[in-house]
C-alpha positions in Angstrom: 23.6 -42.0 -44.1 21.8 -42.6 -47.4 20.2 -39.2 -47.3 23.5 -37.4 -46.9 25.2 -39.5 -49.5 22.6 -38.3 -52.0 22.7 -34.6 -51.1 24.8 -34.0 -54.2 21.9 -35.0 -56.4 19.7 -32.4 -54.9 22.1 -29.7 -56.0 22.2 -30.7 -59.6 20.7 -28.5 -62.4 18.6 -31.2 -63.9 16.4 -30.4 -66.9 12.6 -31.0 -66.7 11.7 -34.7 -66.8 10.9 -35.9 -70.3 7.4 -37.5 -70.2 7.2 -38.3 -73.9 6.4 -41.9 -74.8 9.5 -44.0 -75.4 9.8 -47.2 -77.5 11.4 -50.5 -76.5 14.5 -49.4 -78.4 15.6 -47.6 -75.3 13.4 -49.1 -72.5 14.2 -52.8 -73.0 17.0 -52.9 -70.4 17.8 -54.9 -67.3 17.0 -51.9 -65.2 20.7 -50.9 -64.5 21.4 -47.5 -63.1 24.3 -45.3 -64.1 25.6 -45.4 -60.5 26.0 -49.2 -60.8 28.9 -48.6 -63.2 31.0 -47.2 -60.3 31.6 -43.9 -62.2 33.2 -40.9 -60.7 30.7 -38.7 -59.0 31.7 -35.7 -61.1 30.9 -37.7 -64.2 27.6 -38.8 -62.8 26.7 -35.2 -62.1 27.3 -34.4 -65.8 25.2 -37.4 -66.9 22.2 -36.5 -64.7 22.4 -32.8 -65.7 22.1 -33.9 -69.3 18.7 -35.4 -68.3 19.9 -39.0 -68.8 18.0 -40.9 -66.2 19.0 -44.5 -66.9 21.2 -46.3 -69.5 19.8 -47.3 -72.8 20.3 -50.9 -74.0 23.5 -50.1 -75.9 24.8 -48.1 -73.0 24.0 -50.9 -70.6 25.8 -53.4 -72.7 28.8 -51.4 -73.8 29.8 -49.2 -70.8 30.9 -52.0 -68.4 32.9 -53.8 -71.1 34.6 -50.6 -72.2 35.5 -49.7 -68.6 37.4 -53.0 -68.5 39.5 -51.8 -71.5 38.2 -54.4 -73.9 37.8 -53.4 -77.6 34.2 -53.1 -78.7 32.5 -53.2 -82.1 28.9 -52.1 -81.4 25.8 -51.5 -83.5 22.5 -49.9 -82.5 19.6 -48.0 -84.1 19.8 -44.2 -84.7 19.1 -42.2 -81.6 19.5 -44.9 -79.0 22.5 -43.5 -77.1 25.5 -44.7 -79.0 27.5 -41.5 -78.3 27.0 -41.9 -74.6 27.9 -45.5 -74.8 31.5 -44.6 -75.7 31.9 -41.1 -74.3 31.0 -42.1 -70.7 33.7 -44.8 -70.4 36.1 -42.6 -72.3 35.7 -39.7 -69.8 35.8 -42.1 -66.8 39.3 -43.2 -67.9 40.7 -39.7 -68.3 43.3 -38.6 -65.8 43.0 -34.8 -65.6 46.4 -34.6 -63.9 48.0 -35.9 -67.0 48.3 -33.0 -69.3 48.3 -35.0 -72.5 45.9 -36.2 -75.2 44.4 -39.4 -73.8 41.5 -40.0 -76.2 40.9 -39.4 -80.0 37.3 -39.6 -81.3 37.0 -39.8 -85.1 33.7 -38.9 -86.6 32.7 -38.5 -90.3 31.4 -34.9 -90.5 32.1 -31.4 -89.1 28.6 -31.2 -87.6 28.9 -34.5 -85.8 32.3 -33.5 -84.5 30.8 -30.3 -83.0 28.0 -32.3 -81.4 30.2 -35.0 -80.0 32.7 -32.5 -78.5 29.8 -30.6 -77.0 28.5 -33.8 -75.4 32.0 -34.6 -74.0 32.3 -31.1 -72.6 28.8 -31.2 -71.0 29.3 -34.7 -69.5 32.7 -33.7 -68.2 31.9 -30.2 -67.0 32.5 -31.1 -63.4 35.7 -33.1 -64.1 38.0 -30.4 -65.4 38.5 -32.3 -68.7 39.6 -30.2 -71.7 38.1 -31.2 -75.0 39.1 -29.9 -78.4 37.3 -30.2 -81.7 39.2 -29.9 -85.0 37.7 -30.3 -88.5 38.4 -29.3 -92.0 37.5 -25.6 -92.6 39.2 -24.2 -89.5 42.7 -22.8 -89.4 45.2 -25.6 -89.1 47.9 -23.5 -87.4 45.5 -22.5 -84.7 44.5 -26.1 -84.1 48.2 -27.1 -83.8 48.7 -24.4 -81.2 45.6 -25.6 -79.3 46.8 -29.2 -79.2 49.8 -28.1 -77.2 47.6 -26.3 -74.6 47.1 -29.4 -72.4 44.1 -31.0 -74.2 42.8 -34.4 -72.8 40.3 -35.3 -75.6 40.4 -34.5 -79.3 37.4 -34.9 -81.5 38.3 -34.8 -85.2 37.3 -35.7 -88.7 39.5 -38.1 -90.8 40.6 -35.4 -93.2 41.7 -33.1 -90.4 43.7 -35.9 -88.7 45.6 -36.3 -92.0 46.2 -32.6 -92.1 47.6 -32.6 -88.7 49.9 -35.6 -89.5 51.1 -34.0 -92.7 51.1 -30.4 -91.3 49.3 -28.8 -94.2 47.6 -25.4 -93.8 43.9 -25.2 -94.6 42.0 -21.9 -95.3 38.8 -21.1 -93.4 35.7 -21.1 -95.7 33.5 -18.0 -95.2 30.4 -20.2 -94.8 31.5 -21.9 -91.6 30.6 -19.2 -89.0 27.1 -18.9 -90.6 26.5 -22.7 -90.6 27.7 -23.0 -86.9 25.4 -20.3 -85.8 22.3 -21.8 -87.5 23.1 -25.2 -86.0 23.5 -23.7 -82.6 20.2 -21.7 -82.8 18.3 -24.8 -84.0 19.7 -27.0 -81.2 18.8 -24.3 -78.6 15.2 -24.0 -80.0 15.7 -20.4 -81.2 14.4 -21.5 -84.6 12.0 -24.3 -85.1 12.7 -25.2 -88.7 15.9 -26.2 -90.4 16.6 -26.7 -94.1 19.7 -28.7 -94.5 21.7 -31.1 -96.7 22.7 -34.7 -96.0 25.6 -33.4 -93.9 23.1 -33.3 -91.0 21.8 -36.9 -91.5 24.6 -38.8 -89.8 24.5 -38.9 -86.1 23.3 -35.4 -85.4 21.3 -35.7 -82.2 18.7 -33.1 -81.3 16.0 -34.8 -79.3 13.4 -32.1 -79.8 13.2 -32.9 -83.5 9.9 -34.7 -84.2 9.3 -34.3 -87.9 11.6 -34.8 -90.9 10.5 -33.9 -94.4 12.4 -35.3 -97.4 12.0 -32.7 -100.1 13.9 -34.9 -102.5 13.5 -38.6 -102.0 16.9 -40.3 -101.3 18.4 -42.7 -103.7 19.8 -45.1 -101.1 18.2 -47.0 -98.2 21.1 -46.0 -95.9 20.6 -42.3 -96.6 16.9 -42.7 -96.0 17.5 -44.3 -92.6 20.0 -41.6 -91.6 17.6 -38.8 -92.7 14.5 -40.1 -90.9 16.6 -41.0 -87.9 16.9 -37.4 -87.0 13.3 -37.6 -85.6 12.2 -39.9 -82.8 15.6 -39.7 -81.0 16.3 -41.9 -78.0 13.2 -44.0 -78.4 10.7 -41.1 -78.8 8.1 -41.1 -81.5 8.5 -39.1 -84.7 7.2 -38.9 -88.2 8.9 -38.6 -91.6 7.1 -37.1 -94.6 8.4 -37.9 -98.1 7.6 -35.7 -101.1 7.4 -38.3 -104.0 7.2 -37.6 -107.7 6.2 -40.1 -110.4 9.9 -40.6 -111.2 10.6 -41.6 -107.6 8.3 -44.6 -107.6 11.1 -47.1 -108.4 13.3 -45.7 -105.7 10.4 -45.9 -103.3 9.7 -49.6 -104.0 13.5 -50.3 -103.9 14.0 -48.7 -100.4 10.8 -50.4 -99.1 12.1 -53.8 -100.2 15.6 -53.2 -98.8 14.4 -52.0 -95.4 11.5 -54.6 -95.3 9.0 -51.8 -94.6 6.0 -50.0 -96.1 6.1 -46.3 -96.6 2.4 -45.4 -96.4 0.6 -42.5 -98.1 0.0 -39.5 -95.8 -3.4 -39.9 -94.1 -5.9 -37.1 -94.1 -5.5 -36.7 -90.4 -2.1 -37.4 -88.7 -2.3 -38.6 -85.1 -0.8 -35.8 -83.0 0.4 -38.2 -80.4 3.0 -39.5 -82.9 4.9 -36.2 -82.8 3.5 -33.7 -80.4 4.7 -34.0 -76.8 1.7 -32.2 -75.3 -0.7 -34.5 -77.1 1.1 -37.5 -75.7 0.9 -36.1 -72.1 -2.8 -35.3 -72.5 -3.5 -38.8 -73.9 -1.6 -40.4 -71.0 -3.6 -38.3 -68.5 -6.9 -39.3 -70.1 -6.0 -43.0 -69.8 
């Protein structure tokens, strides 16, 4: 019966439903469900326990094509589900009985590698898939030993891939454990504010981030997009505040022109529904 076939859903540890307002960047879909992709139940369990209710547009378009084994070149806005668009079909195709590396994910930074490997592990937690992350700044010999411990998925940065190919040894910088702990605490909500460099601007996905403050105004439009894209993840609203000096005026106009947008002065009162989840819920109840 349909009720018994859905019993497994009732046993899932699903996070509280996210009632924040979402934009059309993630809601303009055909209404596809993850179950329509004919994914393994263990993978569906991981997806739903992440709180992912329905595929975003990029996931809806990419997942069925990737499952057919067709090469894909895809582009989508920051925070609209690109990581899920490739990790879901990647995990679906893993044969856990084959104790060999079956997927290599290449990402540009250590922080993004950590995040991507974490998502792979969480999505595949019921599948028995073993994921390894290797980046510059960790002991190369240890990584080589871990590779031979029956790993299915490797997430790595380009430099570390070259290290593994050339078999060079890399020393561990003393700052790495401190940086990893801060990133972990911020992701888990143990600290509410994070001061960071541009290392965190590419692809880092922490959906609770709702405000980004640019202490120094970026010199390139691409950097500006990546920075402000840390807020308003997965179609949610967010705000970016830029601290501008007189010397920044040319950069400001340049980036406005390149992005075809207007960066407005900070109003005296900022609408809390733009970045406060409780205000959005209260506003929805009143309407």
